[in-house]
C-alpha positions in Angstrom: 145.5 -219.7 -97.5 143.1 -220.0 -94.8 140.3 -217.5 -95.3 138.9 -216.9 -91.1 135.9 -216.3 -90.4 136.0 -212.9 -89.2 137.2 -211.6 -92.7 134.7 -212.9 -94.4 132.2 -211.2 -91.8 134.0 -207.9 -92.6 134.1 -208.6 -96.3 129.9 -209.4 -96.5 129.8 -205.6 -94.2 128.7 -204.1 -97.1 126.0 -206.7 -98.4 124.1 -207.4 -94.8 121.4 -204.7 -95.3 120.6 -206.1 -98.7 120.2 -209.4 -97.9 118.0 -208.4 -94.7 115.8 -206.6 -97.0 115.5 -209.5 -99.5 115.6 -212.3 -96.9 112.4 -210.7 -95.0 110.4 -209.9 -98.5 111.2 -213.6 -99.0 110.3 -214.9 -95.8 107.4 -213.2 -95.3 105.6 -214.7 -98.5 106.6 -217.6 -98.1 105.2 -217.9 -94.5 101.7 -216.5 -95.6 102.2 -220.1 -97.9 102.3 -221.9 -94.5 106.6 -223.0 -94.8 108.2 -222.9 -92.2 111.5 -220.6 -93.2 113.6 -221.5 -90.5 113.5 -225.2 -90.4 114.2 -224.9 -94.7 117.4 -222.8 -93.3 118.6 -225.0 -90.6 118.2 -227.9 -94.0 120.2 -225.8 -96.1 122.8 -225.6 -93.7 123.5 -229.4 -92.6 122.9 -230.0 -96.3 127.3 -231.2 -97.4 128.5 -231.7 -100.6 131.8 -233.6 -101.0 134.4 -232.4 -103.8 136.1 -234.3 -105.5 139.9 -234.3 -105.4 140.9 -234.1 -108.8 138.1 -231.4 -109.4 140.5 -228.8 -107.7 142.8 -228.1 -110.9 142.2 -227.8 -114.3 140.2 -230.3 -116.3 140.7 -231.1 -119.9 139.6 -233.1 -122.8 141.5 -235.9 -125.6 142.7 -233.2 -127.6 144.6 -230.9 -124.4 145.0 -229.4 -121.3 145.1 -226.0 -120.5 146.6 -225.8 -116.4 145.4 -222.9 -114.3 147.9 -221.3 -112.1 148.0 -222.0 -109.0 147.1 -225.4 -108.6 147.2 -227.7 -106.0 150.3 -229.9 -106.3 150.2 -231.8 -103.5 146.9 -234.0 -101.3 148.0 -231.2 -98.3 147.0 -228.2 -100.8 144.0 -230.0 -102.5 142.8 -230.3 -98.9 143.5 -226.4 -98.3 141.7 -225.7 -101.4 138.8 -227.3 -100.3 139.1 -225.8 -96.9 138.3 -222.7 -98.7 135.2 -223.7 -101.0 133.9 -224.9 -97.6 135.0 -221.8 -95.8 133.1 -219.4 -98.5 130.3 -221.9 -99.0 129.4 -223.8 -95.8 128.8 -226.1 -98.2 131.9 -228.5 -99.2 132.5 -230.0 -96.0 133.9 -233.3 -97.2 136.6 -234.2 -99.6 136.4 -237.6 -102.1 139.5 -239.2 -103.1 140.7 -240.7 -105.9 143.2 -243.4 -105.3 145.9 -243.7 -106.2 145.9 -239.8 -107.2 146.3 -239.2 -103.9 147.5 -241.3 -101.7 148.3 -239.5 -98.0 152.0 -239.8 -97.3 151.4 -239.6 -93.5 147.3 -240.6 -92.4 147.4 -238.7 -88.8 148.6 -235.2 -90.5 146.2 -235.6 -93.5 143.3 -236.5 -90.8 144.2 -233.0 -88.4 144.8 -231.1 -91.8 141.1 -232.0 -93.0 140.0 -231.7 -89.5 141.6 -228.4 -89.3 139.4 -227.2 -92.2 135.9 -229.0 -90.4 136.7 -231.5 -93.4 135.8 -235.1 -93.5 136.8 -237.8 -96.0 133.6 -239.1 -97.8 134.0 -242.0 -100.6 137.2 -243.3 -101.6 137.3 -243.7 -105.8 139.2 -246.7 -107.3 140.9 -246.4 -110.4 141.0 -249.3 -113.0 140.3 -247.3 -115.8 144.2 -246.3 -116.1 147.5 -248.7 -116.2 149.1 -247.6 -113.2 153.1 -247.4 -112.4 155.2 -250.5 -112.2 151.4 -252.8 -112.3 152.2 -256.1 -113.9 149.0 -256.4 -115.5 147.0 -254.0 -118.1 143.8 -253.0 -118.4 143.6 -252.7 -122.2 140.9 -254.9 -122.3 139.2 -254.2 -119.1 140.1 -254.9 -115.5 136.9 -256.5 -113.5 135.7 -257.5 -116.6 138.7 -258.9 -118.2 139.0 -262.6 -119.5 142.4 -263.1 -117.8 141.9 -264.2 -114.1 145.2 -262.6 -113.1 144.1 -259.0 -114.3 141.2 -259.2 -112.2 142.7 -260.3 -109.5 145.1 -257.1 -109.6 142.0 -255.1 -110.2 140.7 -256.7 -106.9 143.1 -256.2 -105.0 143.3 -252.5 -106.0 139.8 -252.0 -105.0 140.8 -253.7 -101.6 143.9 -251.7 -101.3 141.9 -248.1 -101.7 139.7 -249.6 -99.1 142.1 -250.1 -96.5 143.3 -246.3 -97.4 139.9 -244.7 -96.9 139.1 -247.0 -93.5 142.8 -245.0 -92.1 141.2 -241.9 -93.0 137.6 -242.4 -91.9 135.9 -242.6 -94.9 133.2 -245.7 -95.1 131.9 -246.1 -98.6 133.8 -247.2 -102.0 133.1 -245.9 -105.3 133.8 -247.9 -108.5 133.6 -246.6 -111.8 134.5 -249.3 -114.8 135.8 -248.2 -118.1 135.5 -251.9 -119.1 133.8 -252.4 -122.6 134.2 -252.9 -126.2 135.0 -250.7 -129.1 133.5 -253.2 -131.6 130.9 -256.3 -132.3 132.2 -259.5 -131.5 135.5 -257.8 -129.5 133.4 -259.2 -126.0 131.4 -261.8 -125.2 128.6 -259.5 -123.1 127.8 -262.3 -120.6 130.6 -263.8 -119.7 132.1 -259.9 -119.2 129.2 -259.5 -116.9 129.9 -262.4 -115.1 133.6 -261.7 -114.5 132.3 -258.3 -113.3 130.0 -259.7 -110.7 132.4 -262.3 -109.5 134.7 -259.3 -108.7 132.3 -257.1 -107.5 131.5 -259.7 -104.6 135.0 -260.5 -103.8 135.6 -256.5 -103.5 132.3 -256.4 -101.3 134.0 -258.9 -99.0 136.3 -257.4 -98.1 134.0 -253.9 -97.0 133.8 -253.1 -93.0 130.8 -253.5 -91.6 129.7 -249.9 -91.4 130.7 -249.2 -95.1 128.9 -249.0 -98.4 129.7 -250.0 -102.0 128.5 -247.7 -104.7 128.1 -248.9 -108.7 128.6 -246.4 -110.8 127.4 -246.5 -115.0 128.1 -245.0 -117.7 126.4 -245.9 -121.2 129.2 -245.0 -123.1 133.1 -243.5 -123.3 136.1 -244.4 -123.4 134.1 -247.7 -124.6 131.6 -246.6 -127.5 130.1 -250.1 -128.9 129.6 -251.3 -125.4 129.9 -250.8 -121.5 129.7 -253.8 -119.4 128.0 -251.8 -116.6 125.9 -249.8 -118.7 123.0 -248.5 -117.1 121.3 -248.2 -113.6 119.7 -251.4 -113.9 122.9 -253.1 -114.5 124.3 -251.4 -112.2 121.0 -252.2 -109.7 121.2 -255.7 -110.5 125.4 -256.1 -109.8 124.1 -254.1 -106.0 121.7 -256.6 -105.5 123.6 -259.3 -106.4 126.7 -258.3 -104.3 124.3 -257.4 -101.0 122.6 -254.9 -98.8 125.7 -252.4 -98.7 125.8 -252.1 -102.6 124.4 -249.6 -104.0 123.7 -247.6 -107.4 125.5 -244.8 -107.7 124.0 -241.8 -110.0 126.2 -240.0 -112.4 123.9 -236.8 -113.6 126.1 -237.1 -117.2 126.1 -240.8 -116.9 123.0 -241.1 -119.3 121.7 -241.1 -122.8 120.3 -237.9 -124.2 117.0 -236.8 -123.0 116.9 -239.9 -120.4 114.6 -239.2 -117.2 116.4 -239.4 -114.6 114.4 -238.2 -111.9 112.1 -241.5 -112.7 115.4 -243.2 -112.2 116.2 -241.5 -108.8 112.7 -242.6 -107.5 112.6 -246.3 -108.6 116.2 -246.8 -107.0 114.7 -244.8 -103.8 111.7 -247.1 -103.7 113.9 -249.7 -103.8 116.6 -248.7 -101.2 119.6 -248.8 -103.8 120.2 -245.2 -104.3 123.3 -244.5 -102.8 124.9 -241.4 -103.8 124.8 -238.6 -106.8 128.4 -237.1 -108.6 126.5 -233.5 -109.5 127.3 -232.0 -112.8 125.8 -230.6 -115.9 125.7 -231.6 -120.0 124.5 -230.5 -123.1 125.3 -233.4 -125.0 127.0 -236.5 -123.4 129.3 -236.8 -120.0 130.2 -233.1 -120.7 130.8 -232.7 -116.5 130.1 -229.0 -116.3 128.9 -226.6 -114.1 126.0 -228.3 -112.5 123.0 -226.1 -113.2 124.8 -224.4 -115.6 122.8 -225.9 -118.6 119.5 -227.9 -117.4 118.5 -226.1 -113.9 114.9 -227.2 -114.4 116.1 -230.8 -114.6 118.1 -230.7 -111.5 114.9 -229.0 -109.6 112.2 -232.1 -110.8 115.5 -234.9 -109.7 115.5 -233.1 -106.3 112.1 -232.9 -105.6 112.3 -236.8 -106.1 115.1 -236.7 -103.7 113.2 -234.7 -101.3 109.9 -237.1 -101.7 112.3 -240.4 -101.2 114.0 -238.6 -98.4 110.7 -238.4 -96.7 108.9 -241.7 -97.6 111.9 -243.9 -98.0 113.1 -244.9 -94.8 114.4 -248.2 -96.7 116.8 -245.9 -98.6 119.8 -244.6 -96.5 120.9 -241.1 -97.0 122.4 -240.4 -99.6 126.2 -239.4 -100.3 126.2 -236.4 -102.5 129.1 -235.3 -104.4 130.6 -233.4 -107.5 132.1 -234.6 -110.4 133.2 -231.7 -113.1 135.8 -231.0 -115.2 137.0 -227.2 -115.0 138.7 -226.7 -118.6 138.4 -223.0 -119.3 137.2 -221.5 -115.4 138.8 -221.2 -112.4 138.0 -224.6 -110.9 137.5 -223.0 -107.6 134.9 -220.6 -108.8 133.4 -223.3 -110.8 132.9 -225.6 -107.6 131.4 -222.7 -105.9 128.8 -222.0 -108.6 128.2 -226.1 -108.3 127.6 -226.0 -104.7 125.3 -222.5 -105.0 123.6 -224.5 -108.1 122.7 -227.7 -106.1 122.0 -225.6 -102.6 119.0 -223.5 -104.9 117.4 -226.9 -106.4 117.6 -228.2 -103.4 115.6 -225.2 -101.7 113.1 -224.8 -104.3 112.3 -228.9 -103.6 111.8 -227.6 -100.1 109.1 -225.2 -101.1 107.2 -227.9 -103.2 103.5 -228.6 -101.2 104.0 -232.6 -101.4 100.1 -232.5 -99.9 98.5 -230.3 -102.5 100.4 -232.0 -105.3 99.3 -235.5 -104.3 95.8 -234.6 -104.4 96.4 -232.5 -107.6 97.7 -236.2 -108.8 94.8 -238.1 -107.2 92.1 -235.8 -108.9 94.0 -236.0 -112.2 94.4 -231.9 -112.0 97.2 -231.6 -114.5 97.9 -228.2 -114.5 97.5 -227.8 -110.9 100.3 -230.5 -110.9 102.4 -228.3 -113.0 101.6 -225.2 -111.1 102.7 -226.2 -108.1 106.0 -227.5 -109.2 106.6 -224.2 -111.5 105.7 -221.9 -108.8 108.5 -223.6 -106.6 111.1 -223.2 -109.2 110.2 -220.0 -110.1 111.0 -218.7 -106.1 114.2 -216.9 -105.8 115.6 -218.6 -103.0 119.1 -217.2 -102.9 118.2 -215.3 -100.0 117.9 -218.4 -98.1 121.0 -219.7 -99.2 122.7 -217.0 -98.1 121.3 -217.0 -94.8 122.4 -220.6 -94.4 125.5 -219.7 -95.2 126.0 -216.3 -92.9 124.4 -217.9 -90.2 127.5 -221.0 -90.4 130.4 -217.9 -90.8 130.5 -218.4 -94.7 130.2 -215.8 -97.4 126.9 -214.0 -98.3 128.0 -214.3 -102.3 131.2 -216.8 -102.1 132.1 -215.8 -105.6 132.0 -211.7 -105.1 134.0 -212.6 -101.3 136.4 -215.1 -103.5 137.3 -212.0 -106.0 137.7 -209.4 -103.6 139.7 -211.2 -101.5 141.7 -212.0 -104.2 142.4 -215.8 -103.5 143.4 -217.0 -106.5 146.4 -214.6 -106.9 147.6 -215.7 -102.9 147.3 -219.4 -104.1 149.6 -218.1 -106.9 151.7 -216.2 -104.9 152.2 -219.4 -102.9 152.5 -222.3 -105.0 153.9 -220.7 -108.3 152.3 -219.6 -111.9 153.2 -223.2 -113.0 152.2 -225.3 -110.5 149.7 -228.7 -111.8 147.3 -230.5 -109.9 148.6 -233.6 -108.9 147.2 -236.9 -110.5 146.2 -235.2 -113.5 
């Protein structure tokens, strides 16, 4: 299924007057406060977030998975689904593949299909947290950290294979997340496990093309609950430094212990030039992988405050890679992703409204109340008209969710794919 811009434009006709009135009202107020509204809208229009190939079908838990109708049963259909998201939001201009779940059969055909949707290939993601079909060795007791050399070599080679696959598609980065760890005290020697992981990552790093980056993800627990080899940002940062200048830390918002100060982590990594990218999601208890901004929207805003500051003041840090990492257990996956894309853009827009010069002055004067007021004035601003205008200027929908439903996208996908289709790789 494809959604033509003319169809979106016609569908938006009824909302156009209201949108313009809201935009004019907001723009006038922002202009009085010295904001360049056109520049903000342009920045929002340019901000693109990668959609992961594994998030286009229904998610699940260790207790079960409830399939959603009309799921994409092939890589081609997954790209088509991202095309739908991008057509409506004009924010989902990239797809991030998970290997070996989504290995192309015809690389040129896949590249042409993505290009027809105005989509590029973002980071490719390796998988050594599951045993793959016909694999000689098992990752039951770890992959890159494993005590057995042949198992480590198999995991290293898999990551190199993923790099080669991504290189054919035009990707420029590899994301490595390890499930390696221990469930019980004494199960692992911490130092040996970390040393093996470091050595393995260095071997993978050597296989990177010159213009590629290595993103090293971290997570404090799950599926191992006593220890995880790469358990926090500091360990990831250390490993990235050991690998070299093309290696970076990747921050997943759900991969922290409760109440961690993620915005401070972001600031530190950007100052050190080692923030590679983001996996956006939200959580209440742990790595819940639910809709971005659904639980902690203010925390997301504070993170974006540090990101905006870092992008303006830390030239040593490359432009971060943005990606969603979510599990849609009960929602329509495409609707859930639309909501996440909206929340990301909203947090970014609000962060752009923060007067950094005034905030710096208040900090120097130790005016704590003023510091809070500056942040919260930006946060309390309804920036949705700016997002809507950024989308509309690119041919997207004023309200992507409303357009998705009024155009009966899910019903069409069910007709095309069948009611009981299941997303590949899950």
